[in-house]
C-alpha positions as CSV (number, residue, x, y, z in Angstrom):
1,M,217.8,281.7,97.2
2,S,215.3,281.5,100.0
3,V,213.5,278.3,101.1
4,R,210.3,279.8,99.7
5,L,211.8,280.3,96.2
6,L,213.3,276.9,96.2
7,K,209.9,275.3,97.0
8,Q,208.3,277.4,94.3
9,H,210.9,276.3,91.8
10,N,210.2,272.7,92.7
11,G,206.4,273.1,92.5
12,E,205.8,272.5,96.2
13,L,204.3,276.1,96.5
14,Q,202.3,278.1,94.1
15,G,204.1,280.9,92.3
16,G,207.5,281.1,90.9
17,A,208.7,281.3,87.3
18,K,207.2,279.0,84.7
19,A,210.6,278.6,83.2
20,S,211.9,276.9,86.4
21,R,209.8,273.9,85.8
22,A,212.3,272.5,83.3
23,G,215.1,272.2,85.9
24,R,213.2,270.3,88.6
25,P,214.1,269.3,91.1
26,W,216.2,272.3,92.1
27,I,218.8,272.2,94.8
28,C,220.6,274.8,96.8
29,A,224.2,274.1,95.9
30,C,225.9,277.3,96.8
31,I,225.2,280.5,98.8
32,I,227.3,283.6,98.3
33,S,227.0,286.4,100.8
34,G,228.6,289.7,101.7
35,F,227.7,291.9,98.8
36,A,227.8,295.6,99.4
37,D,224.3,296.1,97.9
38,R,221.8,294.5,95.6
39,S,223.4,296.1,92.6
40,E,226.7,294.4,93.2
41,A,224.9,291.0,93.8
42,C,223.0,291.4,90.5
43,M,226.2,292.2,88.6
44,F,228.0,289.2,90.1
45,E,225.0,286.9,89.3
46,S,224.8,288.2,85.7
47,K,228.5,287.6,85.1
48,W,228.3,284.1,86.7
49,Q,225.3,283.1,84.6
50,T,226.9,284.4,81.4
51,L,230.1,282.5,82.0
52,S,228.1,279.4,83.0
53,R,226.2,279.4,79.7
54,R,229.4,279.9,77.7
55,A,231.2,277.0,79.4
56,P,231.5,273.9,77.3
57,G,228.9,271.3,78.0
58,K,229.1,267.6,78.6
59,K,231.2,265.6,76.2
60,K,229.4,262.9,74.3
61,E,232.3,260.4,74.2
62,N,235.1,259.8,76.6
63,D,233.4,261.8,79.3
64,N,235.8,261.4,82.2
65,L,233.7,263.7,84.5
66,S,230.7,261.4,84.8
67,S,232.8,258.2,85.3
68,E,235.1,259.7,87.9
69,H,232.4,261.4,90.0
70,S,229.2,260.4,91.5
71,E,226.3,259.3,89.4
72,E,224.4,262.4,90.5
73,P,222.9,263.7,87.2
74,S,223.5,267.3,88.2
75,A,227.3,266.8,88.8
76,P,228.4,268.0,85.3
77,L,226.2,271.1,85.6
78,L,227.6,271.9,89.0
79,Q,231.1,271.4,87.8
80,R,230.4,273.8,85.0
81,R,228.9,276.3,87.5
82,Q,232.0,276.0,89.7
83,A,234.4,276.5,86.8
84,A,232.4,279.6,85.8
85,L,232.5,280.8,89.4
86,N,236.3,280.5,89.4
87,R,236.5,282.6,86.3
88,V,234.2,285.2,87.9
89,K,236.4,285.3,91.0
90,A,239.4,286.0,88.7
91,S,237.7,289.0,87.2
92,F,235.6,290.3,90.1
93,D,236.8,291.5,93.5
94,C,235.5,288.6,95.7
95,T,237.7,289.2,98.7
96,H,234.8,290.4,100.8
97,L,232.4,287.6,99.8
98,E,231.7,284.4,101.6
99,I,231.1,281.4,99.3
100,N,229.5,278.3,100.9
101,W,229.0,275.1,98.9
102,H,226.2,273.0,100.4
103,L,227.1,269.8,98.5
104,D,230.2,267.6,98.6
105,Q,232.7,268.9,96.1
106,F,231.8,267.0,93.0
């Protein structure tokens, strides 16, 4: 995601998707590069998003994730995204991709 898109998502610049208002503030947590073409990147992103949505959400009681990790409210979401990314990597040839997390591992 470019800096411009991130600023649009956060409402700092005009434009961007109206649906992105709900997730504010947005952060750039991970950048994946090295795709052969845009089509490969879109297939990867689609699979990652699908698996992220299907991943179990935060537990109501006995939630060990929030007590063991930082009090950052996005930590459970990022953990779910990372778990989904690991499942994508198991089913998608990612040997040529470079995955850079921009946050401390939650």
